[in-house]
LUMTILUM-373414 format. One record per residue (C-alpha): residue number from 1; residue in three letters; x, y, z. Coordinates in steps of 0.5 Angstrom, whole numbers. Layout:
BEGIN
+-----+-----+-------+-------+-------+
|   n | res |    xx |    yy |    zz |
+-----+-----+-------+-------+-------+
| NUM | ALA |     X |     Y |     Z |
...
+-----+-----+-------+-------+-------+
***
This chain:
BEGIN
+-----+-----+-------+-------+-------+
|   n | res |    xx |    yy |    zz |
+-----+-----+-------+-------+-------+
|   1 | MET |   248 |  -164 |     2 |
|   2 | LYS |   245 |  -167 |     8 |
|   3 | PHE |   240 |  -173 |     8 |
|   4 | TYR |   233 |  -171 |     8 |
|   5 | ASN |   226 |  -174 |     9 |
|   6 | ARG |   227 |  -182 |     9 |
|   7 | GLU |   225 |  -183 |    16 |
|   8 | LYS |   219 |  -188 |    14 |
|   9 | GLU |   223 |  -192 |     9 |
|  10 | LEU |   229 |  -192 |    14 |
|  11 | LYS |   225 |  -195 |    20 |
|  12 | ASN |   222 |  -200 |    15 |
|  13 | LEU |   229 |  -202 |    12 |
|  14 | LYS |   232 |  -203 |    19 |
|  15 | LYS |   226 |  -207 |    21 |
|  16 | ILE |   227 |  -212 |    15 |
|  17 | GLU |   234 |  -213 |    17 |
|  18 | LYS |   232 |  -215 |    24 |
|  19 | ALA |   227 |  -220 |    21 |
|  20 | SER |   232 |  -223 |    16 |
|  21 | LYS |   236 |  -226 |    22 |
|  22 | GLU |   230 |  -231 |    23 |
|  23 | SER |   229 |  -232 |    16 |
|  24 | ALA |   232 |  -229 |     9 |
|  25 | LYS |   228 |  -223 |     7 |
|  26 | MET |   227 |  -220 |     0 |
|  27 | THR |   226 |  -213 |    -1 |
|  28 | ILE |   225 |  -209 |    -8 |
|  29 | ILE |   226 |  -202 |    -8 |
|  30 | VAL |   223 |  -198 |   -14 |
|  31 | GLY |   223 |  -191 |   -17 |
|  32 | ARG |   225 |  -187 |   -23 |
|  33 | ARG |   233 |  -186 |   -24 |
|  34 | ARG |   236 |  -180 |   -19 |
|  35 | ILE |   230 |  -181 |   -14 |
|  36 | GLY |   235 |  -183 |    -9 |
|  37 | LYS |   235 |  -190 |    -8 |
|  38 | THR |   242 |  -192 |    -8 |
|  39 | THR |   243 |  -186 |    -3 |
|  40 | LEU |   237 |  -189 |     2 |
|  41 | ILE |   240 |  -196 |     1 |
|  42 | LYS |   247 |  -194 |     4 |
|  43 | GLU |   244 |  -189 |     9 |
|  44 | ALA |   240 |  -195 |    12 |
|  45 | TYR |   246 |  -200 |    11 |
|  46 | PRO |   253 |  -198 |    13 |
|  47 | GLN |   255 |  -205 |    13 |
|  48 | LYS |   253 |  -209 |     7 |
|  49 | LEU |   255 |  -213 |     1 |
|  50 | TYR |   253 |  -208 |    -5 |
|  51 | LEU |   253 |  -211 |   -12 |
|  52 | PHE |   252 |  -206 |   -18 |
|  53 | VAL |   249 |  -210 |   -25 |
|  54 | SER |   253 |  -206 |   -30 |
|  55 | LYS |   252 |  -208 |   -38 |
|  56 | LYS |   257 |  -213 |   -39 |
|  57 | ASN |   258 |  -220 |   -40 |
|  58 | GLU |   256 |  -225 |   -35 |
|  59 | PRO |   263 |  -228 |   -34 |
|  60 | LEU |   266 |  -221 |   -33 |
|  61 | LEU |   261 |  -219 |   -28 |
|  62 | CYS |   262 |  -225 |   -24 |
|  63 | GLU |   270 |  -223 |   -24 |
|  64 | GLU |   268 |  -216 |   -22 |
|  65 | PHE |   263 |  -219 |   -16 |
|  66 | ILE |   268 |  -224 |   -13 |
|  67 | LYS |   273 |  -219 |   -12 |
|  68 | ILE |   268 |  -214 |    -8 |
|  69 | VAL |   265 |  -220 |    -4 |
|  70 | GLU |   272 |  -223 |    -2 |
|  71 | GLN |   274 |  -216 |     0 |
|  72 | GLN |   267 |  -214 |     3 |
|  73 | LEU |   265 |  -220 |     7 |
|  74 | GLU |   273 |  -222 |     8 |
|  75 | VAL |   272 |  -229 |     5 |
|  76 | LYS |   276 |  -233 |     0 |
|  77 | ILE |   273 |  -236 |    -6 |
|  78 | PHE |   276 |  -242 |    -9 |
|  79 | GLY |   275 |  -244 |   -16 |
|  80 | GLU |   272 |  -241 |   -23 |
|  81 | ILE |   265 |  -238 |   -22 |
|  82 | LYS |   263 |  -235 |   -29 |
|  83 | LYS |   255 |  -235 |   -28 |
|  84 | PHE |   252 |  -231 |   -23 |
|  85 | LYS |   247 |  -237 |   -20 |
|  86 | GLU |   253 |  -240 |   -18 |
|  87 | LEU |   256 |  -234 |   -14 |
|  88 | PHE |   249 |  -233 |   -11 |
|  89 | GLU |   248 |  -240 |    -9 |
|  90 | TYR |   255 |  -239 |    -5 |
|  91 | LEU |   252 |  -233 |    -2 |
|  92 | MET |   246 |  -236 |     0 |
|  93 | GLU |   250 |  -242 |     3 |
|  94 | LEU |   254 |  -237 |     7 |
|  95 | SER |   248 |  -233 |    10 |
|  96 | THR |   246 |  -240 |    13 |
|  97 | LYS |   252 |  -239 |    18 |
|  98 | ARG |   252 |  -231 |    18 |
|  99 | ALA |   248 |  -226 |    17 |
| 100 | PHE |   249 |  -220 |    12 |
| 101 | THR |   245 |  -215 |     7 |
| 102 | LEU |   246 |  -216 |     0 |
| 103 | ILE |   244 |  -211 |    -5 |
| 104 | ILE |   244 |  -212 |   -12 |
| 105 | ASP |   243 |  -205 |   -15 |
| 106 | GLU |   240 |  -204 |   -22 |
| 107 | PHE |   237 |  -211 |   -22 |
| 108 | GLN |   233 |  -211 |   -28 |
| 109 | GLU |   239 |  -211 |   -32 |
| 110 | PHE |   240 |  -218 |   -31 |
| 111 | LEU |   235 |  -219 |   -37 |
| 112 | ALA |   240 |  -217 |   -42 |
| 113 | ILE |   245 |  -221 |   -39 |
| 114 | ASN |   242 |  -228 |   -38 |
| 115 | LYS |   234 |  -228 |   -38 |
| 116 | SER |   234 |  -235 |   -35 |
| 117 | LEU |   238 |  -232 |   -28 |
| 118 | TYR |   231 |  -230 |   -25 |
| 119 | SER |   229 |  -237 |   -25 |
| 120 | ASP |   235 |  -240 |   -23 |
| 121 | MET |   235 |  -235 |   -17 |
| 122 | GLN |   228 |  -237 |   -15 |
| 123 | ASN |   230 |  -244 |   -14 |
| 124 | ILE |   236 |  -242 |   -10 |
| 125 | TRP |   232 |  -237 |    -6 |
| 126 | ASP |   226 |  -242 |    -5 |
| 127 | SER |   232 |  -248 |    -3 |
| 128 | TYR |   235 |  -243 |     2 |
| 129 | LYS |   231 |  -238 |     5 |
| 130 | ASN |   228 |  -241 |    11 |
| 131 | ARG |   235 |  -243 |    14 |
| 132 | SER |   238 |  -237 |    11 |
| 133 | GLN |   240 |  -230 |    15 |
| 134 | MET |   240 |  -226 |     8 |
| 135 | ASN |   237 |  -219 |     8 |
| 136 | LEU |   237 |  -219 |     0 |
| 137 | VAL |   235 |  -212 |    -3 |
| 138 | LEU |   234 |  -211 |   -10 |
| 139 | SER |   233 |  -204 |   -13 |
| 140 | GLY |   232 |  -202 |   -20 |
| 141 | SER |   230 |  -196 |   -24 |
| 142 | ILE |   227 |  -198 |   -30 |
| 143 | TYR |   220 |  -199 |   -27 |
| 144 | SER |   216 |  -203 |   -33 |
| 145 | LEU |   222 |  -208 |   -32 |
| 146 | MET |   222 |  -209 |   -25 |
| 147 | LYS |   214 |  -209 |   -25 |
| 148 | ARG |   214 |  -215 |   -30 |
| 149 | ILE |   220 |  -218 |   -26 |
| 150 | PHE |   216 |  -218 |   -19 |
| 151 | GLU |   209 |  -217 |   -21 |
| 152 | ASN |   207 |  -221 |   -27 |
| 153 | ARG |   205 |  -228 |   -25 |
| 154 | ARG |   209 |  -232 |   -31 |
| 155 | GLU |   215 |  -229 |   -28 |
| 156 | PRO |   219 |  -234 |   -23 |
| 157 | LEU |   220 |  -228 |   -18 |
| 158 | PHE |   213 |  -227 |   -18 |
| 159 | GLY |   211 |  -227 |   -10 |
| 160 | ARG |   218 |  -228 |    -8 |
| 161 | ALA |   219 |  -221 |    -5 |
| 162 | ASN |   217 |  -220 |     2 |
| 163 | ASN |   217 |  -212 |     2 |
| 164 | LYS |   216 |  -207 |    -3 |
| 165 | ILE |   219 |  -200 |    -3 |
| 166 | GLU |   217 |  -195 |    -8 |
| 167 | LEU |   221 |  -189 |    -7 |
| 168 | LYS |   218 |  -182 |    -9 |
| 169 | ALA |   220 |  -175 |   -10 |
| 170 | PHE |   221 |  -170 |    -4 |
| 171 | SER |   215 |  -167 |    -1 |
| 172 | VAL |   213 |  -160 |    -1 |
| 173 | VAL |   215 |  -160 |     6 |
| 174 | THR |   222 |  -163 |     5 |
| 175 | LEU |   223 |  -158 |    -1 |
| 176 | LYS |   221 |  -152 |     4 |
| 177 | GLU |   226 |  -155 |     9 |
| 178 | ILE |   232 |  -155 |     4 |
| 179 | LEU |   231 |  -148 |     2 |
| 180 | GLU |   230 |  -146 |     9 |
| 181 | ASP |   237 |  -149 |    11 |
| 182 | TYR |   241 |  -147 |     4 |
| 183 | SER |   237 |  -141 |     2 |
| 184 | PRO |   234 |  -138 |     8 |
| 185 | ASN |   232 |  -131 |     5 |
| 186 | TYR |   228 |  -135 |    -1 |
| 187 | SER |   222 |  -132 |    -4 |
| 188 | SER |   215 |  -136 |    -5 |
| 189 | ASP |   217 |  -135 |   -13 |
| 190 | ASP |   224 |  -139 |   -11 |
| 191 | LEU |   220 |  -144 |    -8 |
| 192 | LEU |   215 |  -145 |   -13 |
| 193 | SER |   221 |  -146 |   -19 |
| 194 | PHE |   225 |  -150 |   -14 |
| 195 | TYR |   219 |  -155 |   -14 |
| 196 | ILE |   217 |  -154 |   -21 |
| 197 | LEU |   224 |  -155 |   -24 |
| 198 | THR |   227 |  -161 |   -19 |
| 199 | GLY |   220 |  -164 |   -18 |
| 200 | GLY |   223 |  -166 |   -11 |
| 201 | VAL |   228 |  -171 |   -15 |
| 202 | ALA |   234 |  -172 |   -10 |
| 203 | LYS |   239 |  -171 |   -15 |
| 204 | TYR |   236 |  -165 |   -18 |
| 205 | VAL |   235 |  -162 |   -12 |
| 206 | GLU |   243 |  -164 |   -10 |
| 207 | ILE |   245 |  -160 |   -16 |
| 208 | PHE |   241 |  -154 |   -15 |
| 209 | VAL |   244 |  -154 |    -8 |
| 210 | ASP |   251 |  -155 |   -10 |
| 211 | ALA |   251 |  -150 |   -15 |
| 212 | LYS |   247 |  -145 |   -10 |
| 213 | ALA |   242 |  -144 |   -16 |
| 214 | PHE |   236 |  -142 |   -12 |
| 215 | THR |   232 |  -137 |   -16 |
| 216 | LEU |   229 |  -138 |   -23 |
| 217 | GLU |   234 |  -134 |   -27 |
| 218 | GLU |   240 |  -138 |   -23 |
| 219 | GLN |   236 |  -145 |   -24 |
| 220 | LEU |   235 |  -143 |   -32 |
| 221 | ASP |   242 |  -142 |   -33 |
| 222 | LEU |   244 |  -148 |   -30 |
| 223 | ILE |   239 |  -152 |   -34 |
| 224 | PHE |   241 |  -149 |   -41 |
| 225 | ASP |   248 |  -150 |   -41 |
| 226 | ASP |   253 |  -153 |   -45 |
| 227 | TYR |   255 |  -158 |   -39 |
| 228 | SER |   248 |  -159 |   -36 |
| 229 | LEU |   246 |  -166 |   -34 |
| 230 | PHE |   239 |  -163 |   -36 |
| 231 | LEU |   239 |  -162 |   -43 |
| 232 | ASP |   239 |  -170 |   -45 |
| 233 | GLU |   236 |  -172 |   -39 |
| 234 | GLY |   229 |  -174 |   -41 |
| 235 | LYS |   232 |  -178 |   -47 |
| 236 | ASN |   237 |  -181 |   -43 |
| 237 | LEU |   232 |  -184 |   -38 |
| 238 | LEU |   226 |  -186 |   -42 |
| 239 | ILE |   229 |  -188 |   -49 |
| 240 | GLU |   231 |  -195 |   -45 |
| 241 | GLU |   224 |  -195 |   -42 |
| 242 | PHE |   220 |  -194 |   -48 |
| 243 | GLY |   224 |  -198 |   -53 |
| 244 | LYS |   224 |  -197 |   -61 |
| 245 | GLU |   217 |  -194 |   -60 |
| 246 | TYR |   220 |  -188 |   -56 |
| 247 | THR |   218 |  -183 |   -61 |
| 248 | THR |   211 |  -184 |   -61 |
| 249 | TYR |   211 |  -184 |   -53 |
| 250 | PHE |   215 |  -177 |   -54 |
| 251 | SER |   210 |  -174 |   -58 |
| 252 | ILE |   204 |  -176 |   -54 |
| 253 | LEU |   208 |  -173 |   -47 |
| 254 | SER |   210 |  -167 |   -51 |
| 255 | LEU |   203 |  -166 |   -53 |
| 256 | ILE |   201 |  -167 |   -46 |
| 257 | ALA |   206 |  -162 |   -43 |
| 258 | SER |   203 |  -157 |   -48 |
| 259 | SER |   196 |  -157 |   -45 |
| 260 | LYS |   193 |  -162 |   -50 |
| 261 | THR |   191 |  -166 |   -45 |
| 262 | SER |   185 |  -170 |   -48 |
| 263 | ARG |   185 |  -176 |   -52 |
| 264 | THR |   181 |  -173 |   -57 |
| 265 | GLU |   186 |  -167 |   -58 |
| 266 | MET |   192 |  -171 |   -58 |
| 267 | GLU |   189 |  -176 |   -64 |
| 268 | SER |   187 |  -171 |   -68 |
| 269 | ILE |   194 |  -168 |   -68 |
| 270 | LEU |   198 |  -174 |   -69 |
| 271 | GLU |   192 |  -177 |   -74 |
| 272 | ARG |   192 |  -184 |   -70 |
| 273 | ASN |   189 |  -188 |   -65 |
| 274 | ILE |   193 |  -188 |   -58 |
| 275 | GLY |   189 |  -191 |   -53 |
| 276 | GLY |   194 |  -197 |   -52 |
| 277 | TYR |   200 |  -192 |   -51 |
| 278 | LEU |   196 |  -188 |   -46 |
| 279 | ASP |   194 |  -194 |   -43 |
| 280 | LYS |   202 |  -196 |   -42 |
| 281 | LEU |   204 |  -190 |   -40 |
| 282 | GLU |   199 |  -190 |   -34 |
| 283 | ALA |   199 |  -197 |   -32 |
| 284 | GLU |   206 |  -200 |   -34 |
| 285 | TYR |   211 |  -194 |   -34 |
| 286 | SER |   207 |  -190 |   -29 |
| 287 | ILE |   209 |  -183 |   -32 |
| 288 | ILE |   202 |  -180 |   -34 |
| 289 | LYS |   195 |  -181 |   -30 |
| 290 | LYS |   188 |  -180 |   -31 |
| 291 | VAL |   185 |  -174 |   -28 |
| 292 | LYS |   177 |  -174 |   -28 |
| 293 | PRO |   173 |  -169 |   -24 |
| 294 | ILE |   172 |  -170 |   -17 |
| 295 | PHE |   165 |  -174 |   -16 |
| 296 | ALA |   166 |  -177 |   -23 |
| 297 | LYS |   162 |  -183 |   -24 |
| 298 | GLU |   167 |  -190 |   -25 |
| 299 | GLY |   167 |  -190 |   -33 |
| 300 | SER |   166 |  -183 |   -34 |
| 301 | ARG |   169 |  -181 |   -41 |
| 302 | THR |   171 |  -174 |   -38 |
| 303 | VAL |   178 |  -175 |   -38 |
| 304 | LYS |   184 |  -171 |   -38 |
| 305 | TYR |   192 |  -173 |   -38 |
| 306 | GLU |   197 |  -170 |   -34 |
| 307 | ILE |   205 |  -172 |   -33 |
| 308 | VAL |   206 |  -174 |   -26 |
| 309 | ASP |   213 |  -172 |   -26 |
| 310 | ASN |   214 |  -164 |   -25 |
| 311 | PHE |   221 |  -165 |   -29 |
| 312 | PHE |   219 |  -169 |   -34 |
| 313 | ASN |   213 |  -164 |   -36 |
| 314 | PHE |   218 |  -158 |   -36 |
| 315 | TRP |   223 |  -163 |   -41 |
| 316 | PHE |   218 |  -164 |   -46 |
| 317 | ARG |   215 |  -157 |   -45 |
| 318 | PHE |   221 |  -153 |   -46 |
| 319 | ILE |   227 |  -158 |   -48 |
| 320 | TYR |   224 |  -163 |   -53 |
| 321 | LYS |   219 |  -158 |   -56 |
| 322 | TYR |   225 |  -154 |   -58 |
| 323 | ARG |   230 |  -159 |   -59 |
| 324 | SER |   233 |  -156 |   -66 |
| 325 | ALA |   235 |  -149 |   -62 |
| 326 | ILE |   238 |  -154 |   -56 |
| 327 | GLU |   242 |  -158 |   -62 |
| 328 | LEU |   244 |  -151 |   -64 |
| 329 | GLU |   246 |  -149 |   -57 |
| 330 | ASN |   242 |  -143 |   -58 |
| 331 | TYR |   240 |  -143 |   -50 |
| 332 | GLU |   238 |  -136 |   -50 |
| 333 | TYR |   233 |  -137 |   -55 |
| 334 | VAL |   229 |  -143 |   -51 |
| 335 | LYS |   230 |  -139 |   -44 |
| 336 | LYS |   227 |  -133 |   -47 |
| 337 | ILE |   221 |  -138 |   -49 |
| 338 | VAL |   221 |  -141 |   -42 |
| 339 | LYS |   221 |  -134 |   -38 |
| 340 | ARG |   215 |  -131 |   -43 |
| 341 | ASP |   211 |  -137 |   -42 |
| 342 | TYR |   213 |  -138 |   -34 |
| 343 | GLU |   207 |  -134 |   -31 |
| 344 | THR |   202 |  -138 |   -34 |
| 345 | TYR |   206 |  -145 |   -34 |
| 346 | SER |   207 |  -144 |   -27 |
| 347 | GLY |   200 |  -143 |   -25 |
| 348 | LEU |   199 |  -151 |   -26 |
| 349 | PHE |   204 |  -153 |   -21 |
| 350 | LEU |   202 |  -148 |   -16 |
| 351 | GLU |   195 |  -152 |   -16 |
| 352 | ARG |   199 |  -158 |   -15 |
| 353 | TYR |   203 |  -155 |   -10 |
| 354 | PHE |   197 |  -153 |    -6 |
| 355 | GLN |   194 |  -160 |    -7 |
| 356 | GLU |   200 |  -164 |    -4 |
| 357 | LYS |   200 |  -159 |     2 |
| 358 | LEU |   192 |  -161 |     3 |
| 359 | ARG |   194 |  -168 |     2 |
| 360 | LEU |   199 |  -168 |     7 |
| 361 | SER |   195 |  -164 |    12 |
| 362 | PHE |   191 |  -171 |    13 |
| 363 | ASN |   184 |  -167 |    14 |
| 364 | TYR |   181 |  -170 |     7 |
| 365 | SER |   178 |  -176 |     4 |
| 366 | ALA |   179 |  -174 |    -3 |
| 367 | ILE |   182 |  -168 |    -7 |
| 368 | GLY |   182 |  -166 |   -14 |
| 369 | ASN |   179 |  -162 |   -19 |
| 370 | TYR |   172 |  -160 |   -22 |
| 371 | TRP |   170 |  -158 |   -29 |
| 372 | GLU |   163 |  -159 |   -32 |
| 373 | ARG |   162 |  -161 |   -40 |
| 374 | GLY |   166 |  -157 |   -45 |
| 375 | ASN |   171 |  -155 |   -39 |
| 376 | GLN |   166 |  -150 |   -36 |
| 377 | ASN |   166 |  -148 |   -29 |
| 378 | GLU |   173 |  -150 |   -28 |
| 379 | ILE |   175 |  -150 |   -21 |
| 380 | ASP |   182 |  -151 |   -19 |
| 381 | ILE |   181 |  -155 |   -12 |
| 382 | VAL |   176 |  -159 |    -9 |
| 383 | ALA |   178 |  -162 |    -2 |
| 384 | VAL |   173 |  -167 |     1 |
| 385 | ASN |   172 |  -169 |     8 |
| 386 | GLU |   166 |  -174 |     7 |
| 387 | ASP |   166 |  -177 |    15 |
| 388 | GLU |   165 |  -169 |    17 |
| 389 | LYS |   161 |  -167 |    11 |
| 390 | ARG |   166 |  -161 |    10 |
| 391 | MET |   168 |  -159 |     3 |
| 392 | LEU |   174 |  -154 |     1 |
| 393 | ILE |   173 |  -150 |    -5 |
| 394 | ALA |   179 |  -146 |    -8 |
| 395 | GLU |   182 |  -142 |   -13 |
| 396 | VAL |   189 |  -142 |   -14 |
| 397 | LYS |   192 |  -135 |   -17 |
| 398 | ARG |   200 |  -133 |   -17 |
| 399 | ASN |   197 |  -126 |   -15 |
| 400 | PRO |   192 |  -126 |   -10 |
| 401 | LYS |   188 |  -120 |   -13 |
| 402 | LYS |   186 |  -124 |   -18 |
| 403 | ILE |   182 |  -129 |   -14 |
| 404 | ASP |   175 |  -127 |   -14 |
| 405 | LEU |   171 |  -132 |    -9 |
| 406 | HIS |   164 |  -129 |   -11 |
| 407 | LYS |   166 |  -132 |   -18 |
| 408 | LEU |   168 |  -138 |   -15 |
| 409 | GLU |   161 |  -139 |   -11 |
| 410 | GLN |   158 |  -138 |   -18 |
| 411 | LYS |   162 |  -143 |   -21 |
| 412 | ALA |   161 |  -148 |   -16 |
| 413 | LEU |   153 |  -148 |   -16 |
| 414 | LYS |   152 |  -155 |   -19 |
| 415 | LEU |   157 |  -158 |   -15 |
| 416 | THR |   154 |  -155 |    -8 |
| 417 | ALA |   147 |  -157 |   -10 |
| 418 | LYS |   149 |  -164 |   -11 |
| 419 | HIS |   152 |  -164 |    -4 |
| 420 | LYS |   147 |  -160 |     0 |
| 421 | GLN |   149 |  -163 |     7 |
| 422 | TYR |   156 |  -161 |     6 |
| 423 | ILE |   159 |  -155 |    10 |
| 424 | VAL |   163 |  -151 |     4 |
| 425 | GLU |   169 |  -147 |     5 |
| 426 | TYR |   171 |  -142 |     0 |
| 427 | VAL |   178 |  -140 |     0 |
| 428 | GLY |   184 |  -137 |    -5 |
| 429 | PHE |   191 |  -139 |    -5 |
| 430 | SER |   197 |  -135 |    -8 |
| 431 | LEU |   204 |  -135 |    -8 |
| 432 | GLY |   204 |  -132 |    -1 |
| 433 | ASP |   200 |  -138 |     2 |
| 434 | MET |   206 |  -143 |     0 |
+-----+-----+-------+-------+-------+
***
């Protein structure tokens, strides 16, 4: 698959590389696994020193790195180096004489190898950075650990990074572009399932494209297969994030994915207080987010939760929830459940799709949902241009025949009564508008 949609990031990385020739620059790149961080780095810097931090002891890691350094920088390292701080100082010293880009991928893994290393690197960096020409890029995929390393005031590398790139999933515009390139006769339903099941995650998109899986049927056959990457994906990516309490986090995420989206609902099912877990899932792990009615006051208790990542939502709703059938390799059973629930399930993501599409139009200052106490008068999308005093109120249905704009106006009576100065437009969005 060709390289897509990272023009802004590429431009930024090239600019940083140029600036590093005056004095050393440290950039951190974060994003969930499979999002395309390594591909971006390789596209931005064809000439680089690339070191991947694997889980092995420090002397063995240094032995591996020394061979790479000697080969890629065409130097000879004499003497025995068994600690990474010695190799890093060697590279910083070298960068005072010649400019180069150093990539350290899965940087957070050093925590398990040598916890004092970050303090050592801070001292070396501070000593050399003003006379160095190093373009240092530190990439990591365990978000909570990378956040702790660079954003916790008590950590030695706090405040050292000059730049931060948080790599996001492909936008709906890019997903359409990919389908137009590889499956030009795609339908709106194909686009919606592509959006739901890949979530715009680069690796998943690549797998679907390589397998030519462009319809829901083809995509489900790819996911529910003996050799599928997807079946253990949520477990493989999140257990390391959550640690020993992963079962509680998984239970919460499974409930949210099954539309139990209020804290009260979840606590009544789990029979325990989960406030701390919800806070961590949002603030530390960035896996969920609070959803409030648009215009809700700060501190409003009218809160729902949603899983940010489309694929994780699908994994917890259909794979984790039916893991007993998955373990029995009864994939047809789970596929039937997905197909049974798909029309209702996909409606939520059709709303997300149009919210993102409106956001990318850059015509609005706020976009969200609306509902009143007791989940009354729920409105799928409200988009506001505060400066021009315009408001778009939208209903989203897969089938356009089910859209009732008169009923939508009735639902919005309290909302519009509070914003009489706004020009209001009522619209319906369906599959055909994608």
